[in-house]
C-alpha positions as CSV (number, residue, x, y, z in Angstrom):
1,X,87.3,112.3,21.6
2,X,84.4,113.4,23.8
3,X,83.5,111.3,27.0
4,X,80.4,109.1,26.7
5,X,77.7,110.5,28.8
6,X,75.3,108.0,30.4
7,X,71.6,108.4,29.5
8,X,69.2,109.4,32.3
9,X,66.8,106.8,33.5
10,X,67.1,103.2,34.7
11,X,67.0,99.7,33.5
12,X,65.1,96.9,34.9
13,X,65.0,93.2,34.2
14,X,61.6,91.5,34.8
15,X,61.3,88.5,37.0
16,X,60.0,86.6,34.0
17,X,63.1,87.4,32.0
18,X,65.4,86.4,35.1
19,X,63.4,83.3,35.4
20,X,64.0,82.5,31.7
21,X,67.7,83.0,32.1
22,X,67.9,80.9,35.2
23,X,66.0,78.1,33.6
24,X,68.2,78.0,30.5
25,X,71.4,78.2,32.6
26,X,70.2,75.2,34.7
27,X,69.1,73.3,31.6
28,X,72.6,73.8,30.1
29,X,74.4,72.7,33.3
30,X,72.3,69.7,34.0
31,X,71.6,68.4,30.5
32,X,67.8,68.8,30.5
33,X,65.2,70.9,28.7
34,X,64.6,74.4,30.1
35,X,60.8,73.8,30.2
36,X,61.5,71.0,32.7
37,X,63.2,73.4,35.2
38,X,61.2,75.4,37.8
39,X,62.8,78.5,39.1
40,X,61.7,80.7,42.1
41,X,63.4,83.8,43.5
42,X,63.6,85.1,47.1
43,X,65.1,88.1,48.7
44,X,68.2,87.2,50.7
45,X,69.4,90.3,52.5
46,X,69.0,92.5,49.4
47,X,70.4,89.9,47.0
48,X,68.5,87.4,45.0
49,X,68.5,83.7,46.1
50,X,67.5,81.3,43.3
51,X,65.8,78.0,44.0
52,X,65.5,75.4,41.3
53,X,63.6,72.2,41.0
54,X,64.7,70.1,38.1
55,X,65.5,66.7,36.7
56,X,69.1,65.9,35.9
57,X,70.3,64.0,32.7
58,X,71.8,60.5,33.5
59,X,73.0,57.7,31.4
60,X,70.9,54.5,31.3
61,X,71.9,51.7,33.5
62,X,72.5,49.6,30.4
63,X,75.1,52.0,29.0
64,X,76.8,52.2,32.4
65,X,77.0,48.5,32.5
66,X,78.6,48.5,29.1
67,X,80.9,51.4,29.9
68,X,81.4,52.0,33.7
69,X,83.5,55.1,33.0
70,X,80.5,56.9,31.5
71,X,79.4,58.2,34.9
72,X,82.8,59.8,35.4
73,X,82.9,61.2,31.9
74,X,79.6,63.0,32.5
75,X,80.9,64.8,35.6
76,X,80.5,62.0,38.2
77,X,77.7,61.1,40.6
78,X,74.5,63.1,40.6
79,X,75.5,64.8,43.9
80,X,78.9,66.1,42.5
81,X,77.2,67.2,39.3
82,X,74.6,69.2,41.3
83,X,77.3,70.9,43.5
84,X,79.3,71.9,40.3
85,X,76.0,73.1,38.5
86,X,75.3,75.5,41.4
87,X,78.5,77.4,40.7
88,X,77.9,77.3,36.9
89,X,74.4,78.5,37.1
90,X,75.2,81.4,39.5
91,X,78.1,82.5,37.2
92,X,76.0,82.2,34.1
93,X,73.0,84.0,35.4
94,X,75.1,86.8,36.7
95,X,77.1,87.0,33.5
96,X,73.9,87.2,31.4
97,X,71.7,89.4,33.6
98,X,74.0,91.4,35.8
99,X,71.9,90.4,38.7
100,X,73.7,89.8,42.1
101,X,72.8,86.4,43.4
102,X,73.6,85.3,46.9
103,X,73.1,81.6,46.3
104,X,71.6,78.8,44.1
105,X,69.7,76.0,45.7
106,X,69.0,72.9,43.6
107,X,66.5,70.1,44.3
108,X,66.7,67.3,41.9
109,X,63.2,66.1,41.1
110,X,64.0,63.2,38.8
111,X,66.2,61.7,36.2
112,X,66.1,62.2,32.4
113,X,67.6,59.0,31.2
114,X,69.5,59.1,27.8
115,X,71.1,56.3,25.9
116,X,72.4,58.2,22.9
117,X,75.1,60.7,22.6
118,X,76.9,62.6,25.3
119,X,74.9,64.0,28.1
120,X,75.7,67.7,28.8
């Protein structure tokens, strides 16, 4: 079987495409709509640093009063969920795009309150 020869040329992923991937990954990790996530990129010593400004999905206070374990079932307090989301987003963006990220910074801009179903 002959060896596969790589084709000449190069591939580039546009900033817009990377931003769409980052917004989708953040939305998935924090349980919000991708259009509510703002993503910005910076050069960090030759690698990409991702900065996100996003709301986070939280249960209503009424549902927490009815079931105090709901917070833990969703991943815990907002701080813990944001820390966990950083690693998830970095891994997912790298997996989908192949881009090398140095870090992910998250600024929580608000809460998206939900009563029904499970917040993801």
